[in-house]
KOLRO-970351 format. One record per atom (N, C-alpha, C): atom name; x, y, z; residue in three letters. Coordinates in Angstrom, 1 decimal. Example, Ala and Ser with C-alpha at 12.3 -4.5 7.8 and 13.67 -1.06 7.14 Angstrom:
2
SITE;atomo;east;north;up;residuo
SITE;N;13.2;-5.7;7.8;ALA
SITE;CA;12.3;-4.5;7.8;ALA
SITE;C;13.2;-3.3;7.8;ALA
SITE;N;12.8;-2.2;7.1;SER
SITE;CA;13.7;-1.1;7.1;SER
SITE;C;12.9;0.0;7.9;SER
END
This chain:
163
SITE;atomo;east;north;up;residuo
SITE;N;103.9;108.4;105.9;MET
SITE;CA;102.6;109.0;105.9;MET
SITE;C;102.6;110.1;106.9;MET
SITE;N;102.2;111.3;106.5;ASN
SITE;CA;102.2;112.4;107.5;ASN
SITE;C;101.0;112.2;108.5;ASN
SITE;N;101.1;112.9;109.6;SER
SITE;CA;100.1;112.7;110.7;SER
SITE;C;98.7;113.1;110.3;SER
SITE;N;98.6;114.1;109.4;PHE
SITE;CA;97.3;114.6;109.0;PHE
SITE;C;96.6;113.4;108.2;PHE
SITE;N;97.3;112.7;107.4;LYS
SITE;CA;96.7;111.6;106.6;LYS
SITE;C;96.4;110.5;107.5;LYS
SITE;N;97.2;110.2;108.6;LYS
SITE;CA;96.9;109.1;109.5;LYS
SITE;C;95.6;109.4;110.3;LYS
SITE;N;95.5;110.7;110.7;ILE
SITE;CA;94.3;111.0;111.5;ILE
SITE;C;93.1;111.0;110.6;ILE
SITE;N;93.2;111.4;109.3;PHE
SITE;CA;92.1;111.4;108.4;PHE
SITE;C;91.6;109.9;108.2;PHE
SITE;N;92.6;109.0;108.0;LYS
SITE;CA;92.2;107.6;107.8;LYS
SITE;C;91.5;107.1;109.1;LYS
SITE;N;92.0;107.5;110.2;LEU
SITE;CA;91.3;107.1;111.5;LEU
SITE;C;89.9;107.6;111.5;LEU
SITE;N;89.7;108.8;111.2;LEU
SITE;CA;88.3;109.4;111.2;LEU
SITE;C;87.4;108.6;110.2;LEU
SITE;N;87.9;108.2;109.1;HIS
SITE;CA;87.1;107.4;108.2;HIS
SITE;C;86.8;106.0;108.7;HIS
SITE;N;87.5;105.5;109.7;ARG
SITE;CA;87.2;104.2;110.2;ARG
SITE;C;86.1;104.3;111.3;ARG
SITE;N;85.8;105.5;111.8;ILE
SITE;CA;84.8;105.6;112.9;ILE
SITE;C;83.5;105.3;112.3;ILE
SITE;N;82.7;104.3;112.9;HIS
SITE;CA;81.4;103.9;112.4;HIS
SITE;C;80.4;104.6;113.2;HIS
SITE;N;79.5;105.3;112.5;ILE
SITE;CA;78.4;106.0;113.1;ILE
SITE;C;77.1;105.2;112.7;ILE
SITE;N;76.5;104.5;113.6;PRO
SITE;CA;75.4;103.6;113.1;PRO
SITE;C;74.2;104.5;112.6;PRO
SITE;N;73.5;104.0;111.6;LYS
SITE;CA;72.4;104.7;111.1;LYS
SITE;C;71.2;104.3;111.9;LYS
SITE;N;70.4;105.3;112.3;ARG
SITE;CA;69.1;105.1;113.1;ARG
SITE;C;68.0;105.5;112.2;ARG
SITE;N;66.8;105.0;112.4;LYS
SITE;CA;65.7;105.2;111.5;LYS
SITE;C;64.6;106.1;112.0;LYS
SITE;N;64.9;106.9;113.0;TYR
SITE;CA;63.8;107.7;113.5;TYR
SITE;C;64.4;108.9;114.3;TYR
SITE;N;63.5;109.8;114.6;CYS
SITE;CA;63.9;111.0;115.4;CYS
SITE;C;63.6;110.6;116.9;CYS
SITE;N;64.3;111.1;117.7;GLU
SITE;CA;64.1;110.7;119.1;GLU
SITE;C;64.1;112.0;120.0;GLU
SITE;N;63.1;112.0;120.9;LYS
SITE;CA;63.0;113.2;121.8;LYS
SITE;C;63.8;112.9;123.0;LYS
SITE;N;64.5;113.9;123.5;THR
SITE;CA;65.3;113.8;124.6;THR
SITE;C;64.5;114.0;125.9;THR
SITE;N;65.2;114.0;127.0;ILE
SITE;CA;64.5;114.1;128.3;ILE
SITE;C;63.9;115.5;128.4;ILE
SITE;N;62.9;115.6;129.3;ASN
SITE;CA;62.3;116.9;129.6;ASN
SITE;C;63.2;117.7;130.5;ASN
SITE;N;63.4;119.0;130.3;LEU
SITE;CA;64.3;119.8;131.1;LEU
SITE;C;63.6;120.5;132.2;LEU
SITE;N;62.4;120.0;132.6;ASN
SITE;CA;61.7;120.6;133.8;ASN
SITE;C;61.3;122.0;133.6;ASN
SITE;N;60.6;122.3;132.5;GLY
SITE;CA;60.0;123.6;132.3;GLY
SITE;C;61.0;124.5;131.5;GLY
SITE;N;60.6;125.7;131.3;GLY
SITE;CA;61.5;126.7;130.6;GLY
SITE;C;61.4;126.6;129.1;GLY
SITE;N;62.3;127.2;128.4;LYS
SITE;CA;62.2;127.3;127.0;LYS
SITE;C;62.2;126.0;126.2;LYS
SITE;N;62.9;125.0;126.8;PHE
SITE;CA;63.0;123.7;126.1;PHE
SITE;C;62.2;122.6;126.9;PHE
SITE;N;61.1;123.0;127.4;SER
SITE;CA;60.4;122.0;128.3;SER
SITE;C;59.9;120.8;127.4;SER
SITE;N;59.7;121.0;126.1;ASP
SITE;CA;59.3;119.9;125.3;ASP
SITE;C;60.4;119.0;124.9;ASP
SITE;N;61.6;119.3;125.3;GLY
SITE;CA;62.8;118.5;125.0;GLY
SITE;C;63.4;119.0;123.7;GLY
SITE;N;64.5;118.3;123.3;PHE
SITE;CA;65.2;118.6;122.1;PHE
SITE;C;64.9;117.5;121.1;PHE
SITE;N;64.8;117.8;119.8;PHE
SITE;CA;64.7;116.8;118.8;PHE
SITE;C;66.0;116.6;118.1;PHE
SITE;N;66.5;115.4;118.0;PHE
SITE;CA;67.7;115.2;117.2;PHE
SITE;C;67.3;114.4;116.0;PHE
SITE;N;67.8;114.9;114.8;HIS
SITE;CA;67.6;114.2;113.6;HIS
SITE;C;68.3;112.9;113.6;HIS
SITE;N;67.7;111.8;113.2;LYS
SITE;CA;68.3;110.5;113.1;LYS
SITE;C;68.4;110.2;111.6;LYS
SITE;N;69.5;109.7;111.1;PRO
SITE;CA;69.6;109.4;109.7;PRO
SITE;C;68.4;108.5;109.2;PRO
SITE;N;67.9;108.8;108.1;GLY
SITE;CA;66.8;108.0;107.5;GLY
SITE;C;65.4;108.6;107.9;GLY
SITE;N;65.3;109.6;108.7;ARG
SITE;CA;64.0;110.1;109.2;ARG
SITE;C;64.0;111.6;108.8;ARG
SITE;N;62.9;112.0;108.1;ASN
SITE;CA;62.8;113.3;107.6;ASN
SITE;C;61.6;114.1;108.3;ASN
SITE;N;61.3;113.9;109.5;PHE
SITE;CA;60.3;114.6;110.3;PHE
SITE;C;59.0;114.7;109.6;PHE
SITE;N;58.6;113.6;109.0;GLU
SITE;CA;57.3;113.4;108.3;GLU
SITE;C;57.1;114.5;107.2;GLU
SITE;N;58.2;115.1;106.7;ASN
SITE;CA;58.1;116.2;105.7;ASN
SITE;C;58.9;115.7;104.4;ASN
SITE;N;58.2;115.4;103.3;PRO
SITE;CA;58.9;114.9;102.2;PRO
SITE;C;59.8;116.0;101.5;PRO
SITE;N;59.6;117.3;101.9;ASN
SITE;CA;60.4;118.3;101.3;ASN
SITE;C;61.6;118.7;102.2;ASN
SITE;N;61.7;118.0;103.3;TYR
SITE;CA;62.8;118.2;104.2;TYR
SITE;C;64.1;117.8;103.6;TYR
SITE;N;65.2;118.6;103.7;LEU
SITE;CA;66.5;118.3;103.2;LEU
SITE;C;67.5;118.6;104.3;LEU
SITE;N;68.4;117.6;104.6;VAL
SITE;CA;69.4;117.9;105.6;VAL
SITE;C;70.4;118.8;104.9;VAL
SITE;N;70.8;119.9;105.6;ARG
SITE;CA;71.7;120.9;105.1;ARG
SITE;C;72.8;121.1;106.2;ARG
SITE;N;74.0;120.9;105.9;THR
SITE;CA;75.1;121.2;106.9;THR
SITE;C;76.0;122.2;106.2;THR
SITE;N;77.0;122.7;107.0;ARG
SITE;CA;78.0;123.6;106.5;ARG
SITE;C;79.2;123.4;107.3;ARG
SITE;N;80.3;123.8;106.6;PHE
SITE;CA;81.6;123.9;107.2;PHE
SITE;C;82.0;125.3;107.1;PHE
SITE;N;82.1;126.0;108.3;PRO
SITE;CA;82.4;127.5;108.3;PRO
SITE;C;83.7;127.9;108.7;PRO
SITE;N;84.8;127.7;108.0;PRO
SITE;CA;86.1;128.1;108.5;PRO
SITE;C;86.3;129.6;108.3;PRO
SITE;N;87.2;130.1;109.2;GLU
SITE;CA;87.7;131.5;109.0;GLU
SITE;C;88.9;131.5;108.1;GLU
SITE;N;89.0;132.2;107.0;PRO
SITE;CA;90.1;132.1;106.1;PRO
SITE;C;91.3;132.9;106.7;PRO
SITE;N;91.8;132.6;107.9;ASN
SITE;CA;92.9;133.3;108.5;ASN
SITE;C;94.1;132.3;108.7;ASN
SITE;N;94.1;131.2;108.1;GLY
SITE;CA;95.2;130.2;108.3;GLY
SITE;C;94.8;128.9;107.6;GLY
SITE;N;95.7;128.0;107.7;LEU
SITE;CA;95.5;126.7;107.1;LEU
SITE;C;94.7;125.8;108.1;LEU
SITE;N;94.1;124.8;107.6;LEU
SITE;CA;93.3;123.9;108.4;LEU
SITE;C;94.1;123.0;109.3;LEU
SITE;N;93.6;122.5;110.4;HIS
SITE;CA;94.3;121.6;111.3;HIS
SITE;C;93.4;120.4;111.5;HIS
SITE;N;93.8;119.5;112.3;VAL
SITE;CA;93.1;118.2;112.5;VAL
SITE;C;91.7;118.4;113.0;VAL
SITE;N;91.4;119.4;113.8;GLY
SITE;CA;90.1;119.7;114.3;GLY
SITE;C;89.2;120.1;113.2;GLY
SITE;N;89.7;120.8;112.2;HIS
SITE;CA;88.9;121.1;111.0;HIS
SITE;C;88.6;119.9;110.2;HIS
SITE;N;89.6;119.0;110.1;ALA
SITE;CA;89.4;117.7;109.4;ALA
SITE;C;88.2;116.9;110.0;ALA
SITE;N;88.1;116.9;111.3;LYS
SITE;CA;87.0;116.2;112.0;LYS
SITE;C;85.7;116.9;111.7;LYS
SITE;N;85.6;118.2;111.7;ALA
SITE;CA;84.4;118.9;111.4;ALA
SITE;C;84.0;118.7;110.0;ALA
SITE;N;85.0;118.7;109.1;ILE
SITE;CA;84.7;118.5;107.6;ILE
SITE;C;84.1;117.1;107.5;ILE
SITE;N;84.8;116.1;108.1;ASN
SITE;CA;84.3;114.7;108.0;ASN
SITE;C;82.9;114.6;108.5;ASN
SITE;N;82.6;115.1;109.7;LEU
SITE;CA;81.3;114.9;110.3;LEU
SITE;C;80.2;115.6;109.4;LEU
SITE;N;80.5;116.9;109.0;ASN
SITE;CA;79.4;117.7;108.3;ASN
SITE;C;79.2;117.1;106.9;ASN
SITE;N;80.2;116.8;106.2;PHE
SITE;CA;80.0;116.4;104.8;PHE
SITE;C;79.4;114.9;104.8;PHE
SITE;N;79.9;114.1;105.7;ASN
SITE;CA;79.4;112.7;105.7;ASN
SITE;C;78.0;112.6;106.2;ASN
SITE;N;77.7;113.5;107.2;TYR
SITE;CA;76.3;113.5;107.7;TYR
SITE;C;75.3;113.9;106.6;TYR
SITE;N;75.7;114.9;105.9;ALA
SITE;CA;74.8;115.3;104.7;ALA
SITE;C;74.7;114.2;103.7;ALA
SITE;N;75.8;113.6;103.4;ARG
SITE;CA;75.8;112.5;102.4;ARG
SITE;C;75.0;111.4;102.8;ARG
SITE;N;75.2;110.9;104.0;ASP
SITE;CA;74.5;109.8;104.6;ASP
SITE;C;72.9;110.0;104.6;ASP
SITE;N;72.5;111.2;104.6;ASN
SITE;CA;71.1;111.6;104.7;ASN
SITE;C;70.6;112.2;103.4;ASN
SITE;N;71.2;111.9;102.3;ASP
SITE;CA;70.8;112.5;101.0;ASP
SITE;C;70.7;114.0;101.1;ASP
SITE;N;71.5;114.7;101.9;GLY
SITE;CA;71.5;116.1;102.0;GLY
SITE;C;72.6;116.8;101.3;GLY
SITE;N;72.9;118.0;101.7;VAL
SITE;CA;73.9;118.8;101.0;VAL
SITE;C;74.8;119.5;102.1;VAL
SITE;N;76.0;119.8;101.7;CYS
SITE;CA;76.9;120.6;102.6;CYS
SITE;C;77.5;121.8;101.9;CYS
SITE;N;77.5;122.9;102.6;PHE
SITE;CA;78.0;124.1;102.0;PHE
SITE;C;79.4;124.4;102.7;PHE
SITE;N;80.2;125.1;101.9;LEU
SITE;CA;81.5;125.6;102.5;LEU
SITE;C;81.2;127.1;102.6;LEU
SITE;N;81.1;127.6;103.9;ARG
SITE;CA;80.7;129.0;104.1;ARG
SITE;C;81.8;129.7;104.9;ARG
SITE;N;82.6;130.5;104.2;TYR
SITE;CA;83.7;131.2;104.8;TYR
SITE;C;83.2;132.3;105.7;TYR
SITE;N;83.7;132.3;107.0;ASP
SITE;CA;83.4;133.3;107.9;ASP
SITE;C;84.4;134.4;107.7;ASP
SITE;N;84.1;135.3;106.7;ASP
SITE;CA;85.1;136.3;106.3;ASP
SITE;C;84.7;137.7;107.0;ASP
SITE;N;84.4;137.6;108.3;THR
SITE;CA;84.0;138.9;109.0;THR
SITE;C;85.1;139.6;109.6;THR
SITE;N;86.4;139.1;109.5;ASN
SITE;CA;87.5;139.8;110.1;ASN
SITE;C;88.6;140.0;109.0;ASN
SITE;N;88.4;141.1;108.2;PRO
SITE;CA;89.3;141.3;107.1;PRO
SITE;C;90.8;141.5;107.5;PRO
SITE;N;91.1;141.9;108.7;THR
SITE;CA;92.5;142.2;109.1;THR
SITE;C;93.3;140.9;109.1;THR
SITE;N;92.6;139.7;109.3;SER
SITE;CA;93.4;138.5;109.4;SER
SITE;C;93.2;137.5;108.3;SER
SITE;N;92.5;137.9;107.3;GLU
SITE;CA;92.1;137.0;106.2;GLU
SITE;C;93.0;137.2;105.0;GLU
SITE;N;93.3;136.2;104.2;GLU
SITE;CA;94.0;136.3;103.0;GLU
SITE;C;93.4;135.4;101.9;GLU
SITE;N;93.5;135.8;100.7;ASP
SITE;CA;92.9;135.0;99.6;ASP
SITE;C;93.6;133.7;99.5;ASP
SITE;N;94.9;133.6;99.8;SER
SITE;CA;95.6;132.3;99.7;SER
SITE;C;95.0;131.3;100.7;SER
SITE;N;94.5;131.8;101.8;PHE
SITE;CA;93.9;130.8;102.8;PHE
SITE;C;92.5;130.4;102.3;PHE
SITE;N;91.8;131.2;101.6;VAL
SITE;CA;90.5;130.9;101.0;VAL
SITE;C;90.8;129.7;100.0;VAL
SITE;N;91.7;129.9;99.1;ARG
SITE;CA;92.1;128.9;98.1;ARG
SITE;C;92.6;127.6;98.8;ARG
SITE;N;93.5;127.8;99.8;GLY
SITE;CA;94.0;126.6;100.5;GLY
SITE;C;93.0;125.8;101.2;GLY
SITE;N;92.0;126.4;101.8;ILE
SITE;CA;91.0;125.7;102.5;ILE
SITE;C;90.1;124.9;101.6;ILE
SITE;N;89.8;125.5;100.4;GLN
SITE;CA;89.0;124.8;99.4;GLN
SITE;C;89.7;123.6;98.9;GLN
SITE;N;91.0;123.8;98.7;GLU
SITE;CA;91.8;122.7;98.2;GLU
SITE;C;91.9;121.6;99.2;GLU
SITE;N;92.0;121.9;100.5;MET
SITE;CA;92.1;120.9;101.5;MET
SITE;C;90.8;120.1;101.7;MET
SITE;N;89.7;120.8;101.6;VAL
SITE;CA;88.4;120.2;101.6;VAL
SITE;C;88.3;119.2;100.5;VAL
SITE;N;88.7;119.6;99.3;GLU
SITE;CA;88.6;118.7;98.1;GLU
SITE;C;89.6;117.5;98.3;GLU
SITE;N;90.8;117.8;98.8;TRP
SITE;CA;91.8;116.8;99.1;TRP
SITE;C;91.3;115.7;100.0;TRP
SITE;N;90.5;116.1;101.0;LEU
SITE;CA;89.8;115.2;101.9;LEU
SITE;C;88.7;114.4;101.2;LEU
SITE;N;88.4;114.7;100.0;GLY
SITE;CA;87.4;113.9;99.2;GLY
SITE;C;86.0;114.5;99.2;GLY
SITE;N;85.9;115.8;99.5;PHE
SITE;CA;84.5;116.3;99.6;PHE
SITE;C;84.4;117.5;98.7;PHE
SITE;N;83.2;117.7;98.2;LYS
SITE;CA;82.9;118.8;97.3;LYS
SITE;C;81.6;119.5;97.8;LYS
SITE;N;81.7;120.8;98.2;PRO
SITE;CA;80.5;121.5;98.7;PRO
SITE;C;79.5;121.7;97.6;PRO
SITE;N;78.3;121.8;98.0;LEU
SITE;CA;77.2;122.1;97.0;LEU
SITE;C;77.5;123.5;96.5;LEU
SITE;N;77.8;124.4;97.4;LYS
SITE;CA;78.0;125.8;97.0;LYS
SITE;C;79.0;126.4;98.0;LYS
SITE;N;79.8;127.4;97.6;ILE
SITE;CA;80.7;128.1;98.4;ILE
SITE;C;80.1;129.5;98.7;ILE
SITE;N;79.9;129.8;99.9;THR
SITE;CA;79.3;131.1;100.3;THR
SITE;C;80.3;131.9;101.3;THR
SITE;N;80.0;133.1;101.5;TYR
SITE;CA;80.7;134.0;102.4;TYR
SITE;C;79.8;134.7;103.4;TYR
SITE;N;80.1;134.8;104.6;ALA
SITE;CA;79.3;135.5;105.6;ALA
SITE;C;79.0;136.9;105.2;ALA
SITE;N;80.0;137.5;104.6;SER
SITE;CA;79.9;138.9;104.1;SER
SITE;C;78.9;139.1;103.0;SER
SITE;N;78.5;138.0;102.4;ASP
SITE;CA;77.4;138.1;101.3;ASP
SITE;C;76.1;138.6;101.9;ASP
SITE;N;76.0;138.4;103.2;TYR
SITE;CA;74.7;138.7;103.9;TYR
SITE;C;74.7;139.9;104.7;TYR
SITE;N;75.8;140.7;104.6;PHE
SITE;CA;75.9;142.0;105.4;PHE
SITE;C;74.7;142.9;105.1;PHE
SITE;N;74.3;143.1;103.9;PRO
SITE;CA;73.1;144.0;103.7;PRO
SITE;C;71.9;143.6;104.4;PRO
SITE;N;71.6;142.3;104.4;GLN
SITE;CA;70.4;141.8;105.1;GLN
SITE;C;70.6;141.9;106.6;GLN
SITE;N;71.8;141.6;107.1;LEU
SITE;CA;72.0;141.7;108.5;LEU
SITE;C;71.9;143.2;109.0;LEU
SITE;N;72.4;144.1;108.2;TYR
SITE;CA;72.3;145.5;108.5;TYR
SITE;C;70.8;145.9;108.6;TYR
SITE;N;70.0;145.5;107.6;GLU
SITE;CA;68.6;145.8;107.5;GLU
SITE;C;67.9;145.2;108.7;GLU
SITE;N;68.2;144.0;109.1;MET
SITE;CA;67.5;143.4;110.3;MET
SITE;C;67.9;144.1;111.5;MET
SITE;N;69.2;144.5;111.6;ALA
SITE;CA;69.6;145.3;112.8;ALA
SITE;C;68.8;146.6;112.9;ALA
SITE;N;68.7;147.3;111.8;GLU
SITE;CA;67.9;148.5;111.8;GLU
SITE;C;66.5;148.3;112.3;GLU
SITE;N;65.8;147.2;111.8;LYS
SITE;CA;64.5;146.9;112.2;LYS
SITE;C;64.4;146.7;113.7;LYS
SITE;N;65.4;145.9;114.3;LEU
SITE;CA;65.4;145.7;115.7;LEU
SITE;C;65.6;147.0;116.5;LEU
SITE;N;66.4;147.9;116.0;ILE
SITE;CA;66.6;149.2;116.7;ILE
SITE;C;65.3;150.0;116.6;ILE
SITE;N;64.7;150.0;115.4;ASP
SITE;CA;63.4;150.7;115.3;ASP
SITE;C;62.3;150.2;116.2;ASP
SITE;N;62.4;148.9;116.6;LYS
SITE;CA;61.4;148.4;117.5;LYS
SITE;C;61.9;148.4;118.9;LYS
SITE;N;63.0;149.1;119.2;ASP
SITE;CA;63.6;149.2;120.5;ASP
SITE;C;63.9;147.8;121.1;ASP
SITE;N;64.3;146.9;120.2;LEU
SITE;CA;64.8;145.6;120.7;LEU
SITE;C;66.3;145.5;120.6;LEU
SITE;N;66.9;146.5;120.2;ALA
SITE;CA;68.4;146.6;120.1;ALA
SITE;C;68.8;148.1;120.2;ALA
SITE;N;70.1;148.3;120.4;TYR
SITE;CA;70.5;149.7;120.4;TYR
SITE;C;72.0;149.8;119.9;TYR
SITE;N;72.4;151.0;119.5;VAL
SITE;CA;73.7;151.2;119.1;VAL
SITE;C;74.5;151.6;120.3;VAL
SITE;N;75.6;151.0;120.6;CYS
SITE;CA;76.5;151.4;121.7;CYS
SITE;C;77.4;152.5;121.2;CYS
SITE;N;77.5;153.6;122.0;HIS
SITE;CA;78.3;154.7;121.6;HIS
SITE;C;79.6;154.8;122.5;HIS
SITE;N;79.9;153.8;123.3;GLU
SITE;CA;81.0;153.8;124.2;GLU
SITE;C;82.3;153.8;123.3;GLU
SITE;N;83.4;154.4;123.9;PRO
SITE;CA;84.6;154.4;123.1;PRO
SITE;C;85.1;152.9;123.1;PRO
SITE;N;85.9;152.6;122.1;LEU
SITE;CA;86.4;151.3;121.9;LEU
SITE;C;87.2;150.8;123.1;LEU
SITE;N;86.9;149.7;123.7;GLY
SITE;CA;87.6;149.2;124.8;GLY
SITE;C;87.1;149.6;126.2;GLY
SITE;N;86.1;150.5;126.2;ALA
SITE;CA;85.6;151.0;127.5;ALA
SITE;C;84.9;149.9;128.3;ALA
SITE;N;84.2;149.0;127.6;ALA
SITE;CA;83.5;147.9;128.3;ALA
SITE;C;84.5;147.0;129.0;ALA
SITE;N;85.7;146.9;128.5;LYS
SITE;CA;86.7;146.0;129.1;LYS
SITE;C;87.0;146.5;130.5;LYS
SITE;N;86.9;147.8;130.7;ASP
SITE;CA;87.3;148.4;132.0;ASP
SITE;C;86.3;148.1;133.1;ASP
SITE;N;85.1;147.8;132.7;ARG
SITE;CA;84.0;147.5;133.7;ARG
SITE;C;84.1;146.0;134.0;ARG
SITE;N;83.8;145.6;135.3;SER
SITE;CA;83.7;144.2;135.6;SER
SITE;C;82.3;143.7;135.4;SER
SITE;N;82.3;142.5;135.0;SER
SITE;CA;81.0;141.9;134.6;SER
SITE;C;80.6;141.0;135.8;SER
SITE;N;79.3;141.1;136.2;PRO
SITE;CA;78.8;140.2;137.3;PRO
SITE;C;78.8;138.7;136.9;PRO
SITE;N;79.0;138.4;135.6;TRP
SITE;CA;79.0;137.0;135.2;TRP
SITE;C;80.3;136.4;135.1;TRP
SITE;N;81.4;137.2;135.3;ARG
SITE;CA;82.7;136.7;135.3;ARG
SITE;C;83.3;136.6;136.7;ARG
SITE;N;84.1;135.6;136.9;ALA
SITE;CA;84.7;135.4;138.2;ALA
SITE;C;85.9;136.3;138.4;ALA
END
């Protein structure tokens, strides 16, 4: 048995107990999250009958999957399944220089080999027109700007946030 299959079998043995409610976390002493975070607990739908758990697995099609991907696939697809939700396979195809069609096919085959079937396969690039339109609106409202620096110029400046 190869190591990938061994790890996959191990991941399937991990028991995640089902809880029946949403739970509020600790208060973070003011600020943006002063009301705390809400975590969805399996079996609870935030008092909204139309609520549907949706998860996604977003690989970049620039290589084959590894054990870290298997863990993410297992968590996302099983969480959706355990909560009567859905899971999408959404390729992050935003770097065309490193992507290949063979990796797109290979990733889908590996997801299916692990026993999962996405509700739908989508691509990040499907949303480029909407993203472009939203960026233009932000620029028009002076909430964003277009950087006209030469490529790599920002790397030459030191950042106050880096050591």
